[in-house]
C-alpha atoms as an extended CHARMM CRD file, in Angstrom:
* protein
*
       102  EXT
         1         1  MET       CA             26.2780000000      -39.1750000000        3.6000000000  PROA      1               0.0000000000
         2         2  LYS       CA             28.9460000000      -39.0170000000        6.4830000000  PROA      2               0.0000000000
         3         3  ILE       CA             29.4440000000      -42.2030000000        9.4350000000  PROA      3               0.0000000000
         4         4  MET       CA             31.3260000000      -42.6670000000       11.7930000000  PROA      4               0.0000000000
         5         5  LYS       CA             33.9670000000      -45.1280000000       12.2460000000  PROA      5               0.0000000000
         6         6  GLY       CA             35.8000000000      -45.0740000000       15.8380000000  PROA      6               0.0000000000
         7         7  GLU       CA             37.0510000000      -41.2760000000       15.7810000000  PROA      7               0.0000000000
         8         8  GLU       CA             36.7830000000      -41.0620000000       11.8320000000  PROA      8               0.0000000000
         9         9  TYR       CA             34.5060000000      -39.9390000000        9.4220000000  PROA      9               0.0000000000
        10        10  PHE       CA             34.1410000000      -41.7340000000        6.2790000000  PROA      10              0.0000000000
        11        11  LEU       CA             31.8380000000      -40.3220000000        3.1070000000  PROA      11              0.0000000000
        12        12  ILE       CA             29.3990000000      -42.9210000000        1.8520000000  PROA      12              0.0000000000
        13        13  PRO       CA             27.8580000000      -42.6710000000       -1.2980000000  PROA      13              0.0000000000
        14        14  GLU       CA             23.4660000000      -42.9800000000       -1.5880000000  PROA      14              0.0000000000
        15        15  LYS       CA             23.9320000000      -45.3560000000       -4.2090000000  PROA      15              0.0000000000
        16        16  VAL       CA             26.0080000000      -47.5040000000       -1.5290000000  PROA      16              0.0000000000
        17        17  VAL       CA             23.8290000000      -46.8160000000        1.3870000000  PROA      17              0.0000000000
        18        18  LEU       CA             20.3940000000      -47.0310000000       -0.6770000000  PROA      18              0.0000000000
        19        19  PHE       CA             22.1850000000      -50.7770000000       -1.6460000000  PROA      19              0.0000000000
        20        20  TYR       CA             22.7390000000      -51.7110000000        1.7600000000  PROA      20              0.0000000000
        21        21  LEU       CA             19.2850000000      -50.6590000000        2.9730000000  PROA      21              0.0000000000
        22        22  LEU       CA             17.9060000000      -53.4000000000        0.2170000000  PROA      22              0.0000000000
        23        23  LEU       CA             19.4310000000      -55.4710000000        1.6920000000  PROA      23              0.0000000000
        24        24  THR       CA             18.3770000000      -55.3410000000        5.0830000000  PROA      24              0.0000000000
        25        25  PRO       CA             16.0760000000      -57.8580000000        5.9340000000  PROA      25              0.0000000000
        26        26  ILE       CA             12.6060000000      -57.4970000000        6.4300000000  PROA      26              0.0000000000
        27        27  ARG       CA             10.6870000000      -58.5430000000        9.6480000000  PROA      27              0.0000000000
        28        28  PRO       CA              6.9340000000      -58.9740000000       10.5620000000  PROA      28              0.0000000000
        29        29  PRO       CA              5.7350000000      -55.7810000000       11.8100000000  PROA      29              0.0000000000
        30        30  VAL       CA              4.7980000000      -54.4070000000       15.0310000000  PROA      30              0.0000000000
        31        31  LYS       CA              1.0410000000      -53.8300000000       14.2660000000  PROA      31              0.0000000000
        32        32  LYS       CA             -1.2800000000      -56.1280000000       13.1970000000  PROA      32              0.0000000000
        33        33  TRP       CA             -3.3300000000      -54.0670000000       10.4680000000  PROA      33              0.0000000000
        34        34  VAL       CA             -0.4730000000      -53.6430000000        8.3410000000  PROA      34              0.0000000000
        35        35  THR       CA             -0.4690000000      -56.2280000000        4.9440000000  PROA      35              0.0000000000
        36        36  PHE       CA              1.9870000000      -56.3910000000        2.1200000000  PROA      36              0.0000000000
        37        37  PRO       CA              0.9170000000      -54.4000000000       -0.7420000000  PROA      37              0.0000000000
        38        38  GLU       CA             -1.2350000000      -56.7490000000       -3.3810000000  PROA      38              0.0000000000
        39        39  GLU       CA              0.4680000000      -58.0690000000       -6.0390000000  PROA      39              0.0000000000
        40        40  LYS       CA             -0.2120000000      -58.3510000000      -10.2230000000  PROA      40              0.0000000000
        41        41  VAL       CA              0.8420000000      -61.2320000000      -10.4250000000  PROA      41              0.0000000000
        42        42  GLU       CA             -1.4780000000      -61.8430000000      -13.4480000000  PROA      42              0.0000000000
        43        43  GLU       CA             -0.6620000000      -58.6470000000      -14.9500000000  PROA      43              0.0000000000
        44        44  ASP       CA              3.4850000000      -59.6940000000      -14.3050000000  PROA      44              0.0000000000
        45        45  PHE       CA              2.8640000000      -62.9360000000      -15.4640000000  PROA      45              0.0000000000
        46        46  LEU       CA              1.5420000000      -61.7600000000      -18.7240000000  PROA      46              0.0000000000
        47        47  ALA       CA              3.8910000000      -59.2480000000      -19.1090000000  PROA      47              0.0000000000
        48        48  ILE       CA              7.3000000000      -62.0400000000      -18.7750000000  PROA      48              0.0000000000
        49        49  ILE       CA              5.8750000000      -64.2000000000      -21.1630000000  PROA      49              0.0000000000
        50        50  SER       CA              4.2160000000      -61.8820000000      -23.7640000000  PROA      50              0.0000000000
        51        51  VAL       CA              8.3960000000      -60.9270000000      -24.4980000000  PROA      51              0.0000000000
        52        52  HSD       CA              9.5120000000      -64.6860000000      -23.5100000000  PROA      52              0.0000000000
        53        53  PRO       CA              8.1910000000      -67.8140000000      -24.0510000000  PROA      53              0.0000000000
        54        54  MET       CA              8.0500000000      -69.3710000000      -20.5370000000  PROA      54              0.0000000000
        55        55  ARG       CA              8.5530000000      -73.5460000000      -20.3590000000  PROA      55              0.0000000000
        56        56  GLU       CA              5.9670000000      -75.6260000000      -17.8550000000  PROA      56              0.0000000000
        57        57  ASP       CA              8.8050000000      -76.2790000000      -14.9610000000  PROA      57              0.0000000000
        58        58  ALA       CA              9.5000000000      -72.3760000000      -14.9600000000  PROA      58              0.0000000000
        59        59  VAL       CA              5.9150000000      -71.4440000000      -14.6000000000  PROA      59              0.0000000000
        60        60  ARG       CA              5.6450000000      -74.3300000000      -12.1280000000  PROA      60              0.0000000000
        61        61  ASP       CA              8.4640000000      -72.2820000000      -10.3950000000  PROA      61              0.0000000000
        62        62  PHE       CA              7.0880000000      -68.8120000000      -10.7670000000  PROA      62              0.0000000000
        63        63  LEU       CA              3.1660000000      -70.1210000000       -9.1390000000  PROA      63              0.0000000000
        64        64  ARG       CA              5.3450000000      -71.6830000000       -5.9440000000  PROA      64              0.0000000000
        65        65  LYS       CA              7.1280000000      -68.3400000000       -5.8450000000  PROA      65              0.0000000000
        66        66  ALA       CA              3.7040000000      -66.4510000000       -6.0460000000  PROA      66              0.0000000000
        67        67  HSD       CA              2.1430000000      -69.0390000000       -3.3610000000  PROA      67              0.0000000000
        68        68  LEU       CA             -0.8440000000      -69.9610000000       -6.1170000000  PROA      68              0.0000000000
        69        69  ASN       CA             -1.6670000000      -73.1660000000       -8.1360000000  PROA      69              0.0000000000
        70        70  TRP       CA             -2.0700000000      -75.0860000000      -11.2470000000  PROA      70              0.0000000000
        71        71  GLU       CA             -5.8280000000      -73.2600000000      -11.3660000000  PROA      71              0.0000000000
        72        72  PHE       CA             -4.2490000000      -70.1010000000      -12.1940000000  PROA      72              0.0000000000
        73        73  ILE       CA             -3.0950000000      -71.5620000000      -15.4330000000  PROA      73              0.0000000000
        74        74  ASP       CA             -6.3060000000      -72.8940000000      -16.1530000000  PROA      74              0.0000000000
        75        75  ASP       CA             -8.0190000000      -70.2030000000      -15.9950000000  PROA      75              0.0000000000
        76        76  LEU       CA             -5.5080000000      -67.6750000000      -18.0340000000  PROA      76              0.0000000000
        77        77  LEU       CA             -6.2040000000      -70.7600000000      -20.8580000000  PROA      77              0.0000000000
        78        78  ALA       CA             -9.6140000000      -71.1750000000      -20.4080000000  PROA      78              0.0000000000
        79        79  ASN       CA            -10.1540000000      -66.9620000000      -20.9610000000  PROA      79              0.0000000000
        80        80  GLU       CA             -7.8730000000      -67.3340000000      -24.0000000000  PROA      80              0.0000000000
        81        81  LYS       CA             -5.2160000000      -65.0250000000      -22.4080000000  PROA      81              0.0000000000
        82        82  ILE       CA             -2.7380000000      -67.4190000000      -22.9590000000  PROA      82              0.0000000000
        83        83  LYS       CA             -1.8410000000      -70.7270000000      -25.4870000000  PROA      83              0.0000000000
        84        84  ARG       CA              0.2820000000      -73.6810000000      -24.5640000000  PROA      84              0.0000000000
        85        85  LEU       CA              2.7390000000      -74.6740000000      -26.8590000000  PROA      85              0.0000000000
        86        86  SER       CA              4.9720000000      -77.9200000000      -28.1760000000  PROA      86              0.0000000000
        87        87  TYR       CA              8.6670000000      -77.4780000000      -29.1200000000  PROA      87              0.0000000000
        88        88  GLN       CA             11.0880000000      -80.3340000000      -28.9160000000  PROA      88              0.0000000000
        89        89  SER       CA              9.4600000000      -82.5490000000      -26.7230000000  PROA      89              0.0000000000
        90        90  TYR       CA              8.8100000000      -79.1170000000      -23.8710000000  PROA      90              0.0000000000
        91        91  GLN       CA              5.4040000000      -77.5960000000      -23.3940000000  PROA      91              0.0000000000
        92        92  TYR       CA              5.8790000000      -73.6180000000      -23.9480000000  PROA      92              0.0000000000
        93        93  PHE       CA              3.2080000000      -71.1990000000      -22.2770000000  PROA      93              0.0000000000
        94        94  MET       CA              3.1340000000      -67.3520000000      -23.9350000000  PROA      94              0.0000000000
        95        95  ARG       CA              0.6540000000      -64.4810000000      -24.1120000000  PROA      95              0.0000000000
        96        96  LYS       CA             -1.8320000000      -65.1350000000      -26.6890000000  PROA      96              0.0000000000
        97        97  ASN       CA             -1.1120000000      -61.8500000000      -29.0920000000  PROA      97              0.0000000000
        98        98  VAL       CA             -4.8150000000      -60.9380000000      -31.2600000000  PROA      98              0.0000000000
        99        99  ASN       CA             -2.5200000000      -58.9860000000      -33.4110000000  PROA      99              0.0000000000
       100       100  ARG       CA             -0.8430000000      -61.8500000000      -34.8870000000  PROA      100             0.0000000000
       101       101  GLU       CA             -1.7570000000      -64.6270000000      -37.1530000000  PROA      101             0.0000000000
       102       102  GLU       CA             -1.8680000000      -67.7990000000      -35.3310000000  PROA      102             0.0000000000
């Protein structure tokens, strides 16, 4: 991609252009019918904790960023999708694995 600075043209790789586009601030949409895409918070959360157990403070931070409350975790615990573990005086949450012996 070429851009002009003063009277000179500069070549800029597409990766750099994409990087700057990603850094562009998001503004409210002009049309009222435009909405953000639905997030798959449960799937994302389960995918994360299936690989790395998450400490309770990190779970609370995740919930805050996703605009969720603790009921989300209570529902996952009640449906036995996740489990709570204690390790070195910390509480951790991990995905319940049906293939692994507990």
